[in-house]
C-alpha positions in Angstrom: 0.2 16.5 -32.5 2.9 17.9 -30.2 3.7 14.4 -28.9 4.1 13.2 -32.5 6.3 16.0 -33.8 8.5 16.1 -30.7 7.6 19.6 -29.6 5.8 18.5 -26.4 7.7 19.2 -23.2 8.2 16.5 -20.7 9.8 16.7 -17.2 13.3 16.3 -18.7 12.7 19.2 -21.1 12.3 22.0 -18.6 15.0 24.7 -18.9 15.4 27.6 -16.4 17.9 30.4 -16.3 21.2 29.5 -14.5 20.0 25.8 -14.3 22.5 23.0 -13.6 22.1 19.3 -14.0 22.3 16.4 -11.5 22.5 12.6 -11.7 21.8 10.4 -8.7 22.6 7.0 -7.2 20.3 5.6 -4.6 21.7 2.1 -4.3 20.4 -1.4 -5.0 17.4 -3.1 -3.5 17.6 -2.9 0.3 19.9 0.1 0.4 19.1 2.2 3.5 22.3 4.3 4.1 25.1 5.8 2.1 28.4 4.5 3.5 31.0 6.1 1.4 31.9 7.6 -2.0 35.3 8.0 -3.8 35.3 11.7 -4.7 38.8 11.9 -6.3 38.1 9.9 -9.5 35.2 12.2 -10.4 37.2 15.5 -9.9 38.5 15.4 -13.4 35.1 15.3 -15.1 34.6 18.4 -17.3 31.8 20.6 -16.0 31.6 19.0 -12.5 30.3 21.6 -10.0 29.7 19.6 -6.8 28.9 16.3 -5.1 26.0 16.3 -2.7 25.3 13.5 -0.3 22.0 12.6 1.4 21.2 10.0 4.0 20.8 7.2 1.4 21.8 8.8 -1.9 24.5 10.7 -3.6 24.3 13.1 -6.6 26.8 14.7 -8.8 26.0 18.2 -10.2 27.5 19.5 -13.5 26.9 22.0 -16.2 25.4 19.2 -18.3 23.7 16.0 -17.5 26.1 13.7 -19.3 29.0 15.1 -17.2 26.9 14.6 -14.0 26.1 11.0 -14.9 29.7 10.2 -15.7 30.8 11.8 -12.4 28.3 9.9 -10.3 29.4 6.6 -11.8 33.0 7.4 -10.9 32.1 8.1 -7.3 31.5 4.3 -6.8 29.1 4.8 -3.9 28.8 2.1 -1.3 25.5 1.6 0.6 24.5 -0.3 3.8 21.7 -2.6 3.1 19.1 -4.6 5.1 17.0 -7.6 4.1 18.0 -10.5 1.9 19.3 -10.0 -1.6 17.5 -12.8 -3.2 18.1 -13.9 -6.8 15.3 -14.2 -9.3 15.5 -18.0 -9.0 15.3 -17.8 -5.2 12.3 -15.6 -5.3 10.5 -17.9 -7.7 11.3 -20.9 -5.5 10.1 -19.1 -2.4 6.8 -18.2 -4.1 6.3 -21.7 -5.4 7.0 -23.3 -2.0 4.6 -21.1 -0.2 1.7 -22.9 -2.0 2.7 -26.2 -0.5 1.9 -25.7 3.1 2.5 -23.8 6.3 5.6 -21.5 6.6 8.0 -21.6 9.5 5.5 -19.7 11.6 2.7 -22.2 10.9 0.8 -19.8 8.6 -0.9 -20.8 5.5 -3.0 -18.9 3.1 -5.8 -16.4 3.8 -9.3 -17.2 2.4 -10.3 -13.8 0.9 -13.1 -14.7 -1.6 -15.6 -17.6 -1.1 -18.8 -18.8 -2.6 -20.8 -21.9 -1.8 -19.1 -24.7 0.1 -15.7 -23.3 -0.9 -13.6 -26.5 -0.8 -16.5 -28.9 -1.4 -15.2 -32.1 -2.8 -11.5 -31.3 -3.3 -10.4 -33.6 -0.4 -11.9 -36.7 -1.9 -12.5 -36.1 -5.6 -10.0 -35.9 -8.4 -10.1 -32.9 -10.8 -7.7 -31.0 -13.0 -5.0 -28.9 -11.3 -2.2 -26.7 -12.6 0.6 -24.4 -11.3 1.6 -21.1 -12.7 4.7 -18.9 -12.4 4.5 -15.2 -13.1 7.7 -13.1 -13.4 8.0 -9.6 -12.0 7.1 -6.9 -14.5 9.1 -3.6 -14.6 7.4 -0.4 -15.7 9.9 0.2 -18.5 8.9 3.8 -18.8 10.2 5.6 -21.9 10.9 8.8 -19.9 13.1 8.2 -16.8 12.4 10.0 -13.6 13.2 13.8 -13.7 12.5 16.7 -11.4 13.5 20.4 -11.8 13.6 22.4 -8.6 14.1 26.1 -7.8 14.4 27.3 -4.2 14.4 31.0 -3.2 13.0 33.1 -0.3 12.1 29.9 1.6 9.8 28.8 -1.3 10.3 25.8 -3.5 9.1 25.3 -7.1 9.0 21.8 -8.6 8.5 20.8 -12.2 7.7 17.1 -11.9 5.7 14.3 -13.6 3.8 12.8 -10.6 0.7 10.8 -10.3 0.6 11.8 -6.6 1.6 15.4 -6.6 0.5 16.1 -3.1 2.8 13.3 -1.9 5.7 14.8 -3.8 4.8 18.2 -2.3 4.7 16.8 1.2 8.0 15.0 0.9 9.8 18.0 -0.6 8.5 20.3 2.2 9.6 17.8 4.8 13.1 17.5 3.3 13.5 21.3 3.6 11.6 21.8 6.8 9.2 24.3 5.2 5.4 24.5 5.2 3.5 22.7 2.5 2.1 26.0 1.3 5.6 27.1 0.4 5.9 24.3 -2.2 4.5 25.0 -5.7 4.1 22.0 -8.1 4.0 22.4 -11.9 2.7 19.1 -13.2 4.5 17.8 -16.3 3.6 15.0 -18.8 5.2 11.7 -17.7 5.7 10.2 -21.2 3.9 7.0 -20.1 4.4 5.8 -16.5 1.9 3.0 -16.0 1.6 3.9 -12.3 5.4 4.2 -11.9 5.1 7.9 -11.0 2.9 7.1 -8.0 6.1 6.2 -6.2 8.2 9.3 -5.8 11.7 9.3 -4.4 13.2 12.2 -6.4 11.3 15.3 -5.1 13.1 15.4 -1.8 16.7 15.0 -3.2 15.9 17.6 -5.9 14.7 20.0 -3.3 17.8 19.6 -1.2 20.0 20.1 -4.2 18.3 23.3 -5.2 18.6 24.7 -1.6 22.2 23.7 -1.1 23.4 24.9 -4.6 21.2 28.1 -4.5 20.3 27.7 -8.2 17.8 25.7 -10.2 18.7 22.0 -10.5 17.3 19.4 -12.9 17.7 16.0 -11.4 17.3 13.1 -13.8 17.8 9.4 -13.5 19.9 7.3 -15.9 18.2 4.2 -17.4 20.2 2.0 -15.1 19.2 3.9 -12.1 15.6 4.0 -13.2 15.6 0.2 -13.5 17.4 -0.3 -10.2 14.8 1.8 -8.3 11.7 0.5 -10.1 9.1 -1.0 -7.7 7.9 -3.8 -10.0 4.6 -5.5 -10.6 4.8 -8.3 -8.1 6.0 -11.7 -9.2 3.6 -14.5 -8.2 3.0 -18.2 -8.2 -0.5 -19.8 -8.4 -2.2 -23.1 -8.0 -5.6 -23.6 -9.5 -7.8 -26.7 -9.3 -11.3 -27.5 -10.6 -13.9 -30.2 -10.1 -16.1 -30.8 -13.2 -19.0 -33.0 -14.0 -19.2 -35.4 -16.9 -20.0 -32.6 -19.4 -17.0 -30.5 -18.2 -19.2 -28.0 -16.3 -17.2 -26.6 -13.4 -18.7 -27.6 -10.0 -15.9 -26.1 -7.8 -12.9 -23.9 -8.4 -10.0 -23.3 -6.0 -7.4 -20.5 -6.8 -4.4 -20.0 -4.6 -1.9 -17.1 -5.3 1.4 -16.6 -3.6 2.8 -13.1 -3.8 3.7 -10.2 -1.4 0.9 -8.0 0.0 1.8 -5.6 -2.7 -1.0 -3.1 -2.3 -0.5 -2.8 1.4 3.3 -2.3 0.9 2.7 0.3 -1.7 0.2 2.1 0.6 2.8 2.3 3.3 5.1 4.1 1.0 2.5 6.4 -0.5 0.6 7.4 2.6 3.1 7.0 5.4 6.3 7.9 3.5 7.8 4.6 4.6 11.2 3.6 3.1 10.8 0.6 0.8 12.5 -1.7 3.3 10.3 -0.3 6.1 7.1 -0.9 4.0 8.1 -4.5 3.3 8.8 -5.1 7.0 5.5 -3.4 8.1 3.3 -5.5 5.8 5.2 -8.9 5.8 2.7 -11.8 6.2 -0.4 -9.6 5.8 -3.3 -10.7 3.6 -4.1 -8.5 0.7 -7.4 -8.7 -1.1 -6.1 -6.5 -4.0 -3.3 -9.0 -4.7 -5.8 -11.7 -5.6 -8.7 -9.6 -6.9 -7.7 -10.3 -10.5 -8.5 -14.0 -10.0 -12.2 -13.3 -9.2 -13.7 -15.1 -12.2 -16.9 -13.6 -13.8 -18.4 -17.1 -14.1 -21.3 -18.5 -12.2 -19.4 -21.4 -10.5 -21.3 -22.9 -7.5 -18.3 -23.4 -5.2 -15.4 -20.9 -5.4 -12.5 -20.2 -3.1 -9.6 -17.7 -3.6 -6.7 -17.7 -1.2 -3.7 -15.3 -0.8 -0.4 -16.7 0.4 1.7 -13.7 1.4 5.4 -14.2 0.7 8.2 -11.9 1.6 10.6 -11.4 -1.3 12.5 -8.3 -0.1 12.0 -6.5 -3.4 9.7 -3.4 -3.5 6.5 -4.0 -5.5 3.9 -1.6 -6.6 1.0 -0.8 -8.9 1.3 -1.6 -12.6 -1.1 -1.2 -15.6 -3.8 -3.9 -15.0 -2.6 -4.6 -11.5 -3.7 -8.0 -10.1 -5.8 -8.7 -13.2 -2.6 -8.7 -15.3 -1.6 -12.0 -13.8 -4.9 -13.2 -12.2 -6.8 -13.3 -15.5 -3.9 -15.1 -17.2 -4.1 -17.9 -14.6 -7.9 -18.3 -14.7 -8.5 -17.8 -18.4 -5.8 -20.2 -19.6 -7.0 -22.8 -17.1 -10.7 -22.3 -18.2 -9.5 -22.9 -21.7 -7.7 -26.1 -20.6 -10.9 -27.4 -19.0 -12.8 -26.7 -22.2 -10.2 -28.6 -24.3 -10.3 -31.5 -21.8 -14.0 -31.8 -22.1 -14.0 -31.3 -25.9 -16.0 -28.1 -25.5 -15.9 -25.1 -27.8 -14.0 -22.5 -25.6 -16.0 -19.4 -26.5 -19.5 -20.9 -26.0 -18.1 -22.7 -22.9 -17.5 -19.4 -21.3 -20.8 -17.8 -22.4 -22.8 -20.6 -20.8 -21.1 -20.0 -17.5 -21.6 -16.3 -17.3 -25.0 -16.3 -15.6 -26.1 -12.7 -15.0 -23.0 -11.1 -16.6 -24.9 -10.2 -19.8 -22.5 -7.4 -20.8 -19.5 -9.8 -20.9 -21.5 -12.4 -22.7 -22.4 -9.8 -25.3 -18.7 -9.0 -25.7 -17.9 -12.7 -26.3 -20.7 -13.1 -28.8 -19.7 -10.1 -30.8 -15.9 -10.8 -30.8 -16.6 -14.1 -32.5 -17.6 -12.2 -35.6 -15.0 -9.5 -35.3 -12.2 -12.0 -34.8 -13.5 -14.5 -37.4 -13.6 -17.2 -34.8 -13.3 -20.7 -36.2 -13.9 -22.6 -32.9 -10.5 -22.5 -31.4 -10.0 -26.2 -31.4 -6.9 -28.2 -32.3 -4.5 -26.6 -34.8 -6.7 -23.5 -35.4 -4.1 -21.0 -33.9 -6.9 -19.0 -32.4 -7.5 -18.4 -28.7 -10.0 -16.5 -26.7 -10.0 -14.8 -23.3 -12.2 -12.4 -21.4 -12.5 -10.5 -18.2 -14.5 -7.9 -16.2 -12.4 -5.3 -14.4 -13.1 -1.9 -12.8 -16.6 -1.8 -14.2 -15.5 -2.6 -17.8 -15.7 -5.8 -19.8 -13.6 -7.2 -22.6 -13.4 -10.2 -24.8 -10.2 -10.9 -26.9 -9.5 -13.3 -29.8 -5.8 -13.8 -30.7 -4.5 -15.5 -33.8 -0.9 -16.7 -33.1 1.7 -19.3 -33.9 5.0 -20.5 -32.7 7.8 -18.7 -34.7 10.8 -20.5 -36.1 14.4 -19.6 -35.3 15.7 -16.8 -37.6 12.3 -15.8 -38.8 11.0 -12.3 -38.4 9.3 -12.1 -35.0 11.1 -15.4 -34.2 12.3 -16.9 -31.0 14.6 -13.9 -30.3 11.5 -11.7 -30.1 9.2 -13.6 -27.8 9.3 -16.9 -29.7 5.9 -16.5 -31.3 4.1 -14.5 -33.9 0.8 -12.8 -33.3 -1.0 -12.1 -36.6 -4.2 -10.5 -35.2 -5.8 -9.3 -32.0 -9.5 -8.6 -31.9 -11.4 -7.1 -29.0 -14.9 -6.1 -28.1 -15.2 -3.7 -25.1 -18.1 -2.6 -23.0 -16.9 0.3 -20.8 -20.2 2.1 -20.4 -20.8 5.4 -22.0 -17.9 6.5 -24.1 -17.0 10.2 -23.6 -14.3 10.5 -26.3 -14.3 7.7 -28.8 -10.8 8.3 -30.2 -9.2 8.4 -26.8 -11.1 5.3 -25.7 -9.9 3.5 -28.7 -6.3 4.6 -28.1 -6.5 3.4 -24.5 -7.7 -0.1 -25.5 -5.1 -0.4 -28.3 -2.3 0.8 -26.0 -3.4 -1.6 -23.3 -3.5 -4.5 -25.7 0.1 -3.7 -26.9 1.0 -3.6 -23.2 -0.5 -7.0 -22.7 1.5 -8.2 -25.8 4.7 -6.9 -24.2 3.9 -8.8 -21.0 3.4 -12.0 -23.0 6.6 -11.5 -24.9 9.1 -10.7 -22.2 8.5 -7.6 -20.1 10.0 -9.2 -17.0 13.1 -9.3 -14.8 14.9 -11.2 -12.1 17.6 -10.0 -9.7 21.3 -10.6 -9.0 22.9 -9.1 -5.9 20.1 -6.6 -5.5 20.1 -5.3 -9.0 17.6 -6.2 -11.7 18.8 -8.4 -14.5 16.9 -6.2 -17.0 18.7 -2.9 -16.8 18.0 -1.4 -20.2 15.1 -1.4 -22.5 16.8 -3.8 -24.9 17.1 -6.3 -22.1 13.3 -6.7 -22.4 11.6 -8.4 -25.3 9.4 -5.4 -25.8 7.4 -5.4 -29.1 8.8 -3.3 -31.9 6.5 -1.5 -34.3 7.1 -4.4 -36.7 5.8 -6.9 -34.0 2.5 -5.2 -33.6 -0.3 -7.3 -35.2 -3.4 -6.1 -36.8 -5.6 -4.9 -34.0 -9.4 -4.7 -34.3 -11.4 -3.0 -31.6 -15.2 -2.7 -31.3 -16.5 -0.3 -28.6 -20.1 -1.2 -27.6 -22.4 1.8 -27.5 -23.9 1.9 -24.0 -25.7 4.2 -21.6 -24.2 2.6 -18.5 -21.9 4.8 -16.4 -18.4 5.3 -17.8 -15.9 2.7 -16.6 -12.1 2.4 -16.5 -10.4 2.2 -19.9 -6.8 2.5 -19.0 -6.4 -1.0 -17.7 -9.1 -3.2 -19.3 -7.1 -3.6 -22.5 -4.2 -5.4 -20.7 -5.4 -8.6 -18.9 -7.0 -10.7 -21.5 -4.3 -10.4 -24.2 -1.6 -12.7 -22.8 -4.1 -15.6 -22.0 -5.7 -15.2 -25.4 -2.3 -15.6 -27.0 -1.4 -18.5 -24.8 -4.7 -20.2 -25.7 -4.0 -19.6 -29.4 -0.5 -21.2 -29.0 -2.1 -24.1 -27.2 -4.4 -24.6 -30.1 -1.6 -24.3 -32.7 1.0 -26.4 -30.9 -0.7 -28.4 -28.2 1.6 -26.8 -25.7 0.0 -25.4 -22.6 2.0 -22.4 -21.3 1.7 -21.7 -17.6 4.2 -18.9 -17.1 4.6 -15.2 -17.9 6.4 -14.3 -20.1 5.0 -17.2 -22.2 8.2 -18.7 -23.5 10.4 -18.1 -20.5 12.4 -20.9 -18.9 13.8 -22.1 -22.2 10.5 -23.4 -23.6 
C-alpha cells in the first residue's frame, strides 16, 4: 500500500539533519579523466555551496538539488576519453559484419553449445536462413541513482539502493581509505532497477563528498546523467539457419550471435572494480556462454550448433531483465514460427511435437491454447505464440496483435502496432506467494511489451540518443492489453519468476503481426528502421 499511496521511502527520499544536496557529471561513454571545469558561470546559482572534483567526475553541492543540478550543468566539464565513440549505426554495422567471417586478427566465432553433428549438411544443402538485428536496451529506471552519505569519527553511513551492497561498501571504503567494517549500509528500495543497481558508481563519490564537506550529502543523478551512465543490455546481431525434411521437421539448426562478451565485462566491473573502459579492454574478443545462453532452444533437434562472435563496441553493457533470453528467444521463436509457416504447419502443435522430454513446457503450450482462445495462428488470424524455458521456469505466451494505422490510439507513434491481449501459462515450480508470483509475471510481460515497442537506444558522440523517458516508446497504461496468466500448480522446486515473463512476449507479438500482415519482423524494437 505504501508504494501505491506515495508514502514509501526510496533512496532519494532520505532526509538527515543538516543535509545538503549534490548533482554529478561523470562524462560520456569512454570518459576516464576530468580535464577541466568552468567554475565562474556556476558561482551565481542561488544556494551553491561548493564544487568538488574527483578523478573522473565533478559534483556541485547546494542547499537544494535543483540548484546543484543547475550549477553542475553550468560547469561545462570536459573529460579525456579513450576508445572509439561509435554511433548507433556504426555499432549495428560492426555487429552485422562480424557474422560474415574472420575479423582482422583471423578470429571467427566460438562454438559454445553443440549437439549431434553440429554443422551436418549446411555446407551442401539448402535450407531457410535469416538475419536479426537487436538494438541496445536501456534500463530506463523510474528512480534515478541516489545515495545519501554521512561521515563522522572515521565511520561512514550509506543509504543506498544497491543490488550488490557489499560491492558498494567495498568501493566506498576504498575511496576513503577506511576499513570495510567502518562502512554501514542501509538498504533502500530501488523503485525498479532491472539489474541496473548491480553496477554502482555513486557510492565512492558520495563518500568523498560527505568526508570533504563534513556534513550529510545526498547525491542524486539527473535523468540525463542516468541515461548517459547506463550500462545497457547488449545490442546484438544474429544469423540463424535450419535444414528441414519434407514435412518441415527440423534436422539441423545453426545459431550465430554477434555481441560483446557482456557477462564477462560486467564481472570485471563487479568483482574487480574495473573502470568500464578497462573492463571492455580486459574482455575484448573473449567467448561468453551467457551471451548466447538465451538461444538454447528447448526443442529436441538432432543437430544443433550455437556460436558466439564477440564484438567490441566500446559501450558498457550489463545485465538486464531477461538477460540473454530477452534477445535469444526472440531470434529462435520467430524463426521457428517462420519454419512452421513455410511448411504449412500449425505453429503451436509444431512446437509441442519437437519438445521431446520437456513435458512441463509442452503442458504450458497445451494449456495456453485454451486460455488464449487459440485459433491456429495461420494467415490473417492476428495471433502468435512463443515459448521458452529459463532459469528452471517455463512459459508459453499467445499474443493477439495487429498493425495500427497512423493517428489511431496506440498507432505508429506508440510502437506502430496494437496488442489486444496477452495470455500466458507459467510453470515455475512450487509457488510460495501466488499474488507476488502473478505480479512478477505480469510485470515481466509488460517489460517484454516495452522491448517490442521501442525500449532501445543508439549513440551519438558518446551519448545515448534516448536521454529521457519520453525518448523511448514505453507503454503507457492505455497501451497495456488484457493480460491473462495461469500459474500451474506444481510440487517441483521453486524457480525464477523475475525474468521468465519477459522473453516470450516480443516474439509472440512479432508472430501475431506476421499472421495479421504477412510481414516477418526480424529486429527489436519490432518496427524500428522505418518499417
